[in-house]
N, C-alpha and C positions, 0 to 999 in steps of 0.2 A: 488192166482192170483197176488197180489202185489209183492210177492217174485219172481214170474216168470217174471214180467215186469222188476224188478230190475236187475235180472240176464241178461235178454235180453238187457237192456240198457247198462250194463257194458260190455257185449260182443261187442256191436256195437262200443262203445267208443274205446275199445281195437283194434278192427279191423281198425277203422279210423286212430288210432295212428300208427298202423303198415303200413298202406298205405302211410301215410305222411312220415314216417321214411324211407320207401323204396324209395320214390320219392326223398327225400333229399339225400339219399345215392347214387342214380343214378346221380343226378345233380353234386354231389361232386366227386363221385368215378370214373365215366367214364373219365372225363378230367384228373384226377390224374393217372389213368391207362395209358392213352395216353401219358402223360408226362413221366412216367416211361419207357414206350416202346421207346419213342424218345430218352431219355437219354441212354438207353441200346444200341440202334443202332447208336448212335453218340458219342461214347466214345472218349474223347480227346486222340489222339494217342501219344501225347507228342512230343518232339523234333524230327525232321527228322534225317535221317542217316547223312546227311551233317552237320547239326547243332551239332549232337553228336560228330562228328569228330572234329569240330571246338572247342567245349567245352573241349574235352579231350586234344587237342593240346594246347589250351590256358592254361589249368591247368599245363601242363608239362613245359611251358615257365615260368609261375609264380614260379614254384618250382625250375627250373634251368635256369634262364634267360641268362646265358652265354654259354649254350650248343647249338652249332650250329645245331645239328641234330634236336633238338626240334623246333627251329625256322624254319628250312626247312620244317618240317612236318606241322607247322601252316601256313606257307606261301602257301604251296601246297593246304591245306584245304580251305584257303581263295580263292585261284585262282579257285578251282573246284566249289566254290559257287558263282563265278563271283563277288567277292569282290576284284576287281583289285587294288584299292588304298591301302587296308589293306595288300594285298599280296606284293605289291611293297614296302611298309613300312618295312615289315619283311625282305625281301631280302636286303633292304638297310642297316638294322641293321647288317646283316651278312657281307655285303661288307665293312662296317665301320671297322669290326674286321679283315677281310681277303679280301682286295681289289681285288684279282684275283680269288676269289672263283667261279669256273666255273658253278656249278649248280645254284648259286645265280645270276650270270650274265645272264644265260640262262632263269632262272625263272622270273627275273625282266623284261627282254626283252619281254617275253611272256605276262606278266601282262600289260606292256605298250602297246603292240600290241593289246591286247584285249580291251584296253581303247582307241584305235585308236590314240595313241601318237606315230606316226611312227618315229619321229625324235629321241625320247628317246630310242625307241626299237632298231633302227639301231645302235645307239651308243653302247648299251650293247652287241648286237650280234657282232658288229665289234670288240669290245675289246676282246671278247672271241675268235674270229677267229685269231686275232693278237697274242694272248697268246698261242693258241693251234696248229696253222698250222705248226709250226716247231718242234713239239713234235715228239718223237721217234715213237709213235703209231698213228700219225696223219692220216695215210692212212686207219685205221680201227676204228677211233674215232667216236662213235655215237653222242656224244654231238657236236663235230665239224660239223658233217654232218647235224645235226638239225639246227645249226646256219647258215650254208650256205643255207639250204633250206628256212629258214625264211627270210633271206636277199633277196633271189630270189623272194619270195612271195611279199615282200614289194616293190621291184624294179618293178614288174609287176603292182602293185597297183598304183605306181607313174609314170606309162607309161615310164619306162626305160627298155625296153625289152632286149637291148644289155647287160646291167649289169645283168639282170635276167639270161640270157644265161650263163654268166660267173659263177655266183654263183651256179646255178643248175647243171651245168656240174661238178663243184667241188664236189657238194653233191653226185652226182652219181659215181664219182670216188671212193668215200668211201663206199657207199651202192648201188651196181649195181641193186638191186632188189626193190628200192624205187619207186613204181608205181606213187605215188603222185608227186615226183620230175620229173618223166618222163612226166607226163601230163602237169605240169607247163612249163617244158622245151619245149614241143611241142607247147604250146601256145605262148611262147616267140619267138620261131623260125618262126612261122607264121608271127608274128608282125615284125620280122626283114627281111622278104622277102625270107625265106628259106623253102618253103613248102615241098620239098622232104625230107629234114632232119627232118621236123616235122612229116611227114608220118612215117618215119623209127622209130622215138622214140615213137610215139603214138601207133604204132602197138605193140611195146614191152610192153607198159603200159597195153593194153587190153589183151595181152597174159597172163600177171600176174593176172589181174582181169577182166575176160571176161564178167561177168554179174553184174547187180545191180549198175552200175556206168555209167551214161549217158555222162558225160562231155568229156572224151577222144574221144568217138565216134563222138560227136558233133564237136570237134576240127578236127578230121579226115575228116569229111565232108567238112569243110572249106578248109583244106589243099588239098584234092583231087580236089575240085572245082577250086582252084587256079592253079592246074596243068592241068586242063582241062580233068581230068580222070572221065568220067561219070560213069563207072562201079564201081570205087572206092567210089564215092559219093553215089551211090545207095546202095552199101554194108554197108557203115557206117551209112547212113540214115536209112536203115532197122534195124540196131542194135539199133539205137536211138528209133525207133518205138517200138521194143521189150522191151527195157529198160523202156520206158514210159507206158508200159501196153497195147500196141496195136499189139498183135501177128498176127492177120490176115493181117494187113497192112505190118508188117515186112516180113511175108512169101511172099507176093506179090512183095516186093522189092528184096528179096533174091533168090527166085526160078529161075528167068531168068538168074542168074549168074552161075548156077551149071555146065555149060558146057564151061565156059570161063576161062580167066586167073585168076579169083578170085574164082574158083570152090571150093577150099579147105576152104577158108574163108566163103563162102556162106553156104556150107554144115555144117560147124561147127556152124554157126549161127542158121541154121534150127534144128540142133541137140539140141542146147541149148533151143530153143523154145519147141521142143518135150519133152525134159526132164522136163522143167518147167510145162508142161501140163500133166505130168504123162504118156506120150506115150512112154514107154521105148522101145517098139519094133521098132518104127520109129527111135528113137534116136540111138539105137544099129546099125541099118543098115546104118545110116548116118555116124556114127563114123567109121564103118567098111570101107565105101567107101573112107573116108578121109585117112585111113591108107593104102589103096591101092595106093593112090597117094603120100602119105608122111608117110612112115612106122615109122618115128621117131616123128610124131606130138605129142607134149607134151599134147596139149589140148584134142586130141582124146583119148590118152592113159589114161589120168586122168578122162575123162568123162566116159569111159568104166569101169574103176575101181570104180567110184562112183556108177554106175548102178549095178555092181556086189555086192558091199557092201550093197546097198539097198535091193537087192534080198536075200542076206544072212541073213540080219536082219529080213526079212519078213518070212523066212522059218526056223523054229526051227529044229536044229539037222542036217542041210544039209549045204554043202559048195557050193556056186554058182560058176560054171565054168565061166571064162571070155568069153564074146560073141565072135563068130568067126569074124575074121578081113577081110574075103574075101566075105562078103555078099554084095549085091547090093541094093541101096535104092529103095523104091517103087516109081512109077511114081508120085504119089500124093505128096510124101515128097520131092523128089529131082528134079522133073520136067523132068525126062528122059522118 
């Protein structure tokens, strides 16, 4: 009997110890597991891509401090990281060795501009223009075009629209497809009291970039209003509505125009809305209607090619034929 009680007592003590041990393990172990899980899910990713670029460029400059290419790379990395003072310092080092180094002048000007030091930026861009404008390749010089553009941007910021017109016109003489320069030139022309010229250049801008860019359409609205052209203002206002994500409002502004003098523009706008909403059938008929009126419409031809490419990608092993150009838009799409 005594032996039985002894064995029973020992078993109870062992069980109690096990219970206490399990409790201690839970108290200690659960938080530890949670900590391990947190650390596993929150691993330090290390330096960012931007910082790695800076580190690499800094190492290259330390190795070869007199190599201009290394300093240009470092200055560019600083500028991309919004370290404008450091970028300007590197460009200054380059200019100390080569006072007319064009990439350094342009880069330092951009760094000053990003830091809102317009006086210093104008000085560097102006020096670059003076050095490059008489060059043999000046009429196709992209760096010179950039300097003209940035001088135009600064002139607008400083409320000097006439100077902006001069600079931006020079930029467009080099790059006739620079839609950003067209937009700023249109803005400057409005400010100098030339709304019709503004309409002409802004329409070119939106022909190059017809969607996803609200500013030129907003400037067009201002220019059309200054001319007293209500249909034009309704068209550009509709495109602003579309750009800002209000397609129903945009349709309401564009549909009344499809039988008027801006029919092509209105139907192109409606086609862009239909394309954005995935309504390829409506877009196709609208582009076709545009081509009936203007067989060489770049926007309509491009839009149809985009729809055909989309159809080709969605159908394996088939080639989508281009949509017919002589179809008529549905009444709900074009207002006919």
